[in-house]
C-alpha positions as CSV (number, residue, x, y, z in Angstrom):
1,M,51.1,58.3,15.1
2,N,51.2,61.3,17.5
3,I,51.4,60.9,21.1
4,K,47.9,61.0,22.9
5,K,47.1,58.0,21.1
6,T,50.5,56.4,22.1
7,I,49.7,56.8,25.9
8,G,46.3,55.9,25.1
9,I,47.3,52.9,23.7
10,L,50.0,52.2,26.0
11,P,48.2,50.6,28.9
12,L,46.5,48.1,27.1
13,F,49.5,46.9,26.3
14,I,51.2,46.9,29.5
15,V,47.4,45.1,30.5
16,M,47.9,42.5,27.6
17,A,51.9,41.9,29.0
18,I,50.6,41.2,32.4
19,T,47.5,38.9,31.7
20,S,48.5,36.8,28.3
21,P,51.6,35.2,30.9
22,A,48.9,34.6,33.7
23,K,46.5,32.8,31.3
24,A,49.0,30.6,29.9
25,A,50.3,29.5,33.5
26,S,46.6,28.9,34.0
27,T,45.9,26.5,31.4
28,F,48.8,24.3,32.5
29,T,47.4,20.7,33.7
30,A,48.7,18.5,36.1
31,S,50.8,15.5,34.7
32,K,48.7,13.4,37.6
33,P,45.2,13.8,37.2
34,I,44.7,10.7,39.7
35,A,45.4,12.9,42.8
36,A,42.0,14.3,42.6
37,A,40.5,10.9,42.8
38,S,42.7,10.4,46.1
39,I,41.6,13.4,47.9
40,V,37.9,12.2,47.3
41,N,39.2,9.1,48.6
42,D,41.2,9.8,51.5
43,D,37.5,12.5,52.8
44,S,35.8,9.0,52.6
45,L,38.5,7.5,54.6
46,K,38.2,10.3,56.8
47,I,34.7,10.0,57.2
48,E,34.2,6.1,57.6
49,Q,36.9,6.3,60.8
50,M,34.7,9.3,62.2
51,K,31.5,7.1,61.6
52,M,33.3,4.6,63.5
53,R,34.9,6.4,66.2
54,L,31.5,8.1,66.5
55,A,30.3,3.9,66.9
56,E,32.6,3.6,69.5
57,I,31.3,6.5,72.0
58,Q,27.9,5.4,71.5
59,S,28.5,2.4,73.1
60,M,30.5,4.2,75.5
61,D,28.6,3.9,78.8
62,P,28.6,7.0,80.6
63,S,27.8,6.4,84.0
64,T,30.9,4.7,84.3
65,M,32.9,8.1,83.0
66,S,34.8,10.5,84.7
67,A,33.6,14.4,84.4
68,T,36.3,14.9,82.5
69,D,36.1,12.1,80.4
70,K,32.7,13.2,79.6
71,K,33.8,16.4,78.8
72,D,37.1,15.1,76.6
73,V,34.2,12.8,74.2
74,K,32.2,16.1,73.9
75,R,34.9,17.9,72.9
76,E,35.3,15.4,70.3
77,L,32.3,15.2,69.3
78,I,31.9,19.3,68.3
79,A,35.5,18.8,66.7
80,M,33.9,15.9,64.6
81,K,30.9,17.8,63.8
82,K,32.9,20.7,62.2
83,E,34.9,18.9,60.3
84,A,32.1,16.7,58.9
85,T,30.6,19.4,58.0
86,A,33.7,21.0,56.7
87,M,34.0,18.2,54.3
88,Q,30.4,18.0,53.2
89,G,30.2,21.9,51.8
90,N,27.3,22.5,53.5
91,G,26.6,25.6,55.0
92,R,28.6,28.1,56.2
93,G,31.0,25.5,57.4
94,G,31.8,24.6,53.8
95,G,33.6,28.1,52.4
96,E,31.2,27.4,49.5
97,G,29.8,31.1,48.2
98,V,30.1,34.5,49.0
99,Y,28.7,36.0,52.5
100,L,28.6,39.9,52.5
101,S,27.8,42.0,55.5
102,V,24.8,44.5,55.3
103,G,27.7,47.2,55.6
104,A,29.0,46.1,52.8
105,V,26.5,45.5,51.0
106,I,25.0,49.3,51.4
107,I,28.7,50.4,50.4
108,I,28.4,48.8,47.2
109,I,25.0,49.9,46.3
110,L,26.2,53.5,46.7
111,L,29.3,52.8,44.7
112,L,26.5,51.6,42.2
113,I,24.4,54.5,42.4
114,L,27.0,56.7,41.9
115,I,29.1,55.4,38.8
116,F,25.3,55.5,36.9
């Protein structure tokens, strides 16, 4: 085997040596699969608490509240809405999907044109 073939095959061996342990580590399963169910229960519990607090806020009389109390309640409602949106996963607040800016799309298109 000549030196050019050895140099050509060497990066392949390096990549395989790095990715094989990573693949083996990713196939490890947790010993407690019940933890995922408890996360769902925690989210549903949090949602129920938020619903109860929302009912309390709706039952309040805004005419008897001071301006600072009204602001505090409004801030609390906004925070609860953001948290509920994040838990549901709807829209941008959920963190699902990949969002690209226009500049990033243009750069990707230019790179594809240069490659092909």
